C-alpha positions in Angstrom: -14.1 -22.7 8.4 -14.6 -20.7 5.2 -14.4 -23.1 2.3 -15.5 -21.1 -0.7 -14.5 -22.5 -4.1 -14.3 -20.2 -7.1 -13.6 -20.6 -10.8 -12.8 -17.6 -12.8 -12.3 -17.6 -16.6 -9.7 -15.1 -17.7 -9.4 -13.5 -21.1 -6.8 -14.9 -23.5 -4.9 -13.6 -26.5 -1.3 -13.0 -27.5 1.5 -11.2 -25.8 4.8 -9.9 -27.2 8.0 -9.2 -25.4 7.7 -5.5 -26.2 6.5 -2.7 -23.9 3.2 -2.4 -25.8 -0.4 -2.5 -24.6 -1.2 -5.8 -26.4 -3.4 -8.8 -25.6 -1.6 -11.7 -23.9 -1.7 -15.4 -23.4 -3.9 -16.0 -20.4 -1.0 -16.8 -18.0 -3.3 -15.5 -15.3 -5.0 -18.9 -15.3 -8.3 -20.0 -13.8 -8.2 -21.9 -10.6 -10.4 -23.8 -8.2 -9.3 -22.9 -4.8 -10.3 -23.3 -1.2 -9.0 -20.8 1.2 -10.4 -20.3 4.7 -10.0 -19.8 8.3 -10.9 -21.5 11.5 -12.4 -20.4 14.8 -9.4 -22.2 16.2 -6.0 -22.7 14.5 -2.5 -23.7 15.5 -0.4 -21.0 17.1 2.4 -20.0 14.8 5.8 -21.4 15.9 4.5 -23.5 18.7 1.8 -25.7 17.1 -0.5 -25.3 20.1 -4.2 -24.9 19.3 -5.6 -21.6 20.7 -8.8 -19.6 20.4 -9.1 -16.5 18.2 -8.8 -14.4 21.4 -5.7 -16.3 22.4 -4.2 -16.0 18.9 -4.9 -12.2 19.0 -2.7 -12.0 22.1 -0.1 -14.6 21.3 0.4 -14.1 17.6 0.4 -10.3 17.6 1.5 -9.8 21.2 -1.2 -7.2 22.0 -0.8 -7.0 25.8 -0.1 -4.1 28.1 3.6 -4.7 27.5 3.4 -5.3 23.7 5.9 -2.6 22.7 8.0 -2.5 25.9 10.7 -5.1 24.8 12.4 -3.1 22.1 11.9 0.6 21.9 12.7 2.5 18.7 15.5 5.0 19.1 14.6 8.6 18.5 16.9 11.4 17.3 17.4 14.4 19.6 16.1 16.8 16.9 12.7 15.1 16.8 10.5 17.3 19.0 7.7 16.4 21.2 4.3 17.4 19.8 0.7 17.3 20.8 -1.2 14.4 19.1 -2.2 14.9 15.5 -5.5 13.3 16.3 -8.6 15.3 17.4 -10.8 14.0 20.2 -13.8 14.0 17.8 -15.2 10.5 17.2 -17.1 9.9 13.9 -20.4 8.2 14.2 -20.0 4.6 13.2 -23.1 2.8 11.9 -23.4 -0.9 12.3 -21.1 -2.5 9.7 -19.6 -6.0 9.2 -16.8 -7.7 7.4 -17.7 -9.7 4.4 -16.2 -13.1 3.8 -13.0 -13.7 1.8 -13.7 -14.1 -1.9 -11.3 -15.3 -4.6 -11.0 -13.1 -7.7 -8.9 -15.7 -9.5 -5.7 -15.1 -11.5 -2.1 -16.1 -10.9 -0.2 -13.2 -9.4 3.6 -12.7 -9.1 3.2 -9.3 -7.3 1.2 -7.7 -4.6 -2.1 -6.2 -5.6 -2.3 -2.5 -6.5 -5.8 -1.1 -5.9 -7.2 2.3 -6.6 -10.7 4.0 -6.7 -11.6 7.0 -8.8 -15.3 7.2 -7.8 -17.8 5.7 -5.3 -18.4 2.0 -5.8 -15.5 1.8 -8.3 -12.4 -0.3 -7.9 -9.5 -1.0 -10.3 -6.9 -3.7 -9.4 -3.5 -4.1 -11.1 -1.1 -7.0 -10.7 1.9 -8.5 -12.5 1.1 -11.9 -14.0 3.4 -14.9 -14.7 4.2 -13.5 -18.1 5.5 -10.3 -16.4 2.7 -8.4 -18.1 0.3 -6.0 -16.4 -3.1 -7.5 -15.7 -6.3 -5.6 -14.7 -9.6 -6.4 -13.1 -12.3 -4.0 -11.9 -15.5 -3.6 -9.9 -18.1 -1.6 -11.8 -20.6 -1.2 -9.0 -22.5 -4.5 -9.4 -20.0 -7.2 -10.5 -16.4 -7.9 -11.1 -15.0 -7.7 -14.7 -12.8 -10.3 -16.3 -9.1 -10.2 -16.2 -7.5 -8.3 -19.1 -3.9 -8.1 -20.1 -2.4 -4.6 -20.6 0.9 -6.0 -21.9 4.4 -4.8 -21.0 7.3 -6.6 -19.4 7.5 -5.5 -15.8 10.3 -6.0 -13.3 8.5 -4.4 -10.3 5.1 -4.1 -8.7 3.0 -1.2 -10.0 1.9 2.0 -8.4 -1.3 3.6 -9.7 -2.8 7.0 -9.1 -6.0 8.7 -10.3 -6.2 12.5 -10.6 -9.8 12.6 -11.6 -12.9 10.5 -12.6 -12.2 7.7 -15.1 -8.5 8.7 -15.1 -5.8 6.1 -14.3 -2.0 6.4 -14.5 0.0 3.3 -13.8 3.8 3.2 -13.3 6.3 0.3 -13.0 9.9 -0.4 -13.6 10.6 -2.3 -16.8 13.1 -5.1 -17.6 15.5 -2.3 -18.8 15.4 -0.6 -15.3 13.5 2.4 -16.9 10.3 3.8 -15.6 7.3 2.8 -17.7 3.9 4.5 -17.8 0.4 3.3 -19.0 -2.8 5.2 -18.7 -6.6 5.2 -19.2 -8.0 8.6 -20.4 -11.7 7.9 -19.6 -12.5 6.2 -22.9 -9.6 4.0 -23.9 -6.3 2.6 -22.7 -3.2 4.4 -24.0 0.0 2.6 -24.6 3.2 1.9 -22.7 5.7 4.8 -22.8 9.2 4.8 -21.4 10.1 7.6 -19.0 13.7 6.5 -18.9 15.9 6.5 -15.8 17.9 3.7 -14.2 15.8 2.7 -11.2 16.5 0.2 -8.4 13.2 0.3 -6.5 9.5 0.3 -7.4 8.2 3.7 -8.1 6.0 5.8 -5.8 3.5 8.1 -7.6 1.2 10.9 -6.3 -1.1 13.6 -7.7 -1.8 16.8 -5.9 -4.2 18.2 -8.5 -5.9 17.6 -11.9 -3.4 16.6 -14.7 -0.4 16.7 -12.2 1.8 13.7 -11.5 5.0 13.3 -9.4 7.0 10.1 -9.6 9.8 9.0 -7.3 12.3 6.1 -7.3 15.8 5.2 -6.1 18.5 5.3 -8.8 21.6 3.2 -9.2 23.4 5.7 -6.9 20.8 4.9 -4.2 19.7 8.6 -4.3 16.1 9.7 -4.7 15.1 10.6 -8.2 12.1 12.6 -9.3 10.1 13.2 -12.5 6.9 15.2 -12.9 4.1 15.8 -15.4 2.7 19.4 -15.4 -0.3 18.9 -17.7 1.6 19.3 -21.0 5.0 17.7 -20.7 7.2 15.6 -18.6 10.1 17.2 -16.8 13.5 15.6 -16.9 14.8 13.4 -14.1 16.2 15.3 -11.1 18.2 14.0 -8.2 17.1 14.8 -4.7 20.1 13.2 -3.1 20.1 10.9 -0.1 21.1 7.3 0.3 18.0 5.1 0.3 17.6 1.5 1.6 13.9 1.3 0.8 11.5 2.3 -1.9 10.3 5.9 -1.3 6.7 6.6 -0.1 5.2 9.9 -1.0 2.0 11.7 0.2 0.4 15.0 -0.6 -1.8 16.9 1.9 -2.6 19.9 -0.4 -2.0 21.6 -3.8 1.7 21.9 -4.6 2.7 20.0 -1.4 4.7 16.8 -1.4 6.2 14.8 1.5 8.6 11.9 0.7 9.7 9.3 3.3 12.4 6.7 3.0 14.5 4.4 5.1 18.2 5.4 5.3 21.4 3.5 5.8 21.1 4.0 9.5 17.7 2.3 9.3 16.1 5.5 10.5 13.2 7.4 8.8 14.2 10.3 6.5 12.0 13.0 5.2 12.1 15.6 2.4 9.3 18.0 1.5 8.3 20.3 -1.4 6.5 23.5 -0.2 5.5 24.8 -3.6 8.8 26.6 -4.3 11.7 24.5 -3.1 12.8 21.2 -1.7 13.5 21.2 2.1 16.6 18.9 2.0 16.8 15.7 4.0 15.7 15.5 7.7 16.2 12.6 10.0 13.2 11.5 12.0 14.9 8.8 13.9 13.6 5.3 14.6 14.8 1.9 13.7 12.8 0.6 10.7 12.7 -2.9 9.3 10.2 -2.1 6.6 9.5 0.7 4.1 7.5 3.6 5.7 3.8 4.1 4.9 2.5 7.6 5.1 -1.0 9.0 5.1 -2.5 12.5 5.6 -5.9 13.2 7.3 -5.9 16.8 6.2 -3.9 20.0 5.5 -0.6 20.0 7.4 -1.3 16.6 9.0 0.9 13.6 8.5 1.0 10.1 10.0 3.8 7.7 9.2 3.9 3.9 10.1 6.6 1.3 9.9 7.6 -2.0 11.3 10.3 -1.6 14.0 13.2 -3.7 15.2 10.9 -5.6 17.5 8.5 -6.3 14.5 5.8 -4.2 16.2 4.0 -1.4 14.4 5.5 2.1 15.2 3.9 5.4 14.5 5.1 9.0 14.1 2.9 12.1 13.5 3.1 15.7 12.4 0.4 18.0 13.8 1.3 21.2 11.9 4.2 22.5 14.0 6.4 19.6 15.3 6.9 15.9 15.0 5.7 13.6 17.8 7.8 11.0 19.5 7.7 7.5 18.1 5.0 5.3 19.7 4.6 1.6 19.6 1.2 0.2 18.5 2.2 -3.4 19.3 1.7 -6.5 17.2 4.1 -8.8 15.4 4.2 -7.9 11.7 5.6 -10.0 8.9 4.8 -7.4 6.2 5.0 -3.6 5.9 1.9 -1.9 7.2 -0.7 -0.6 4.7 -2.8 2.4 5.8 -6.0 3.9 4.5 -8.4 6.6 5.7 -12.1 6.7 4.8 -12.9 10.0 6.6 -11.7 12.7 8.9 -10.1 11.3 12.1 -10.2 7.7 10.9 -7.2 5.5 10.1 -7.2 1.7 9.3 -4.0 -0.2 9.3 -3.5 -3.6 7.8 -0.6 -6.1 8.0 0.2 -9.7 7.7 0.8 -11.5 11.0 3.0 -14.4 12.0 0.1 -16.8 11.2 0.0 -15.3 7.6 -3.5 -14.0 8.4 -4.7 -10.4 7.8 -4.6 -8.2 10.9 -6.3 -4.8 11.4 -5.9 -1.9 13.9 -7.8 1.3 13.6 -8.0 4.8 15.1 -11.6 5.9 15.6 -11.0 9.6 16.4 -10.1 9.2 20.1 -8.4 5.9 20.7 -6.6 3.0 19.1 -8.4 -0.3 18.8 -6.6 -3.6 19.6 -5.4 -5.8 16.9 -8.1 -7.9 15.2 -7.6 -10.9 13.0 -9.4 -11.0 9.7 -8.0 -14.4 9.0 -7.1 -15.7 5.5 -3.8 -17.0 4.3 -1.7 -14.3 2.7 1.4 -14.6 0.7 1.9 -10.9 0.0 1.5 -7.6 1.9 -2.1 -6.4 1.9 -3.3 -3.4 -0.1 -6.4 -1.5 1.1 -8.5 1.2 -0.5 -11.6 3.1 0.4 -14.1 4.6 -2.1 -16.3 6.3 0.5 -17.2 6.7 4.2 -17.4 3.5 6.2 -16.1 1.4 3.2 -12.9 -0.6 3.1 -11.7 -3.1 0.5 -8.6 -5.1 1.2 -6.7 -7.3 -1.4 -3.8 -9.7 -1.1 -2.3 -12.7 -2.9 -3.4 -16.0 -1.4 -1.5 -19.3 -0.9 -2.8 -20.4 -4.4 -1.3 -17.2 -5.9 -4.8 -15.9 -6.8 -6.1 -12.5 -5.8 -8.3 -12.5 -2.6 -10.6 -9.8 -1.5 -12.4 -8.9 1.8 -14.5 -5.8 2.4 -16.1 -3.9 5.2 -19.2 -1.7 4.8 
């Protein structure tokens, strides 16, 4: 059983109730914690002790009949398509997962991780004072927690459009969208971008000095605002009736694909092709989580969500038509989180019924089975890759500290 104990001193200062980038009282406190995993543990819901192999089958239901019990419905206008995946298999050198490590802090939100260069990681969380807190990996060691102030009412979404550039978005206590940034030499300040938002924001960049931000408004429609390099646009409504936060991805310059869950619990899609919005399109399915989309290249899309049977479900676009929904099995207790570290590679992470981290991956030709990476998670995981064959996964632990595990 892993039984690592860590103590992390966090910076302290003074915080105001204003949306300003000020120092803060160190409400992300230090902790001495022990979080680990066992070769054997009790099976969730039954209390029976099982092996890791047995837990893999029992807790996540990865059997030949894993997805057969509850099929996602599909809409008639969702066409069959050839698989988005190539049969090419990337060479995979011998790698291994590191142990879980505590990065300290006291989190009240999931972790938000981003990388703007090889061997660089920036992590953002909301602290107990509702301020934004930041920690980073500089290539050889972790920094100390620092407060970036603000009064946040949602998790953050961070995007980087170039080296040393970071743009962070969150909903404030006034329901407006708030923005903070790092320009490569210093932190800016909190600025209000207005709006009346009811979901966390989803941000994306399709090129240098370009930002597109989406959120649901009080009318439950999708609202959009953009930065073109010199000024912010006004808010514009893209319509629809959302029952989840939006998830946006870009597979090329001037291209945006936005996915949401609708009132019918189906997946809905709207795209920007460089000149106009497509309008809403139903992609069917029965979702019980927000969708999670990723692109492996131009005109390629993969969308994942938890289904009505709590299994992982997958839909893909191969450039001409949408595939049918397919079940990837498992029993998820969080939305999936997907990352790609190279062509033809996908890694999916979720929290299982045992509160451990579980992983499934596509290696270029086949899907792996579900694998337990253990731990005790109290938030959805967040994964990032800063280079080929490198994965870093973050989550809030049972002690409310930030925990980290890596592969590479």
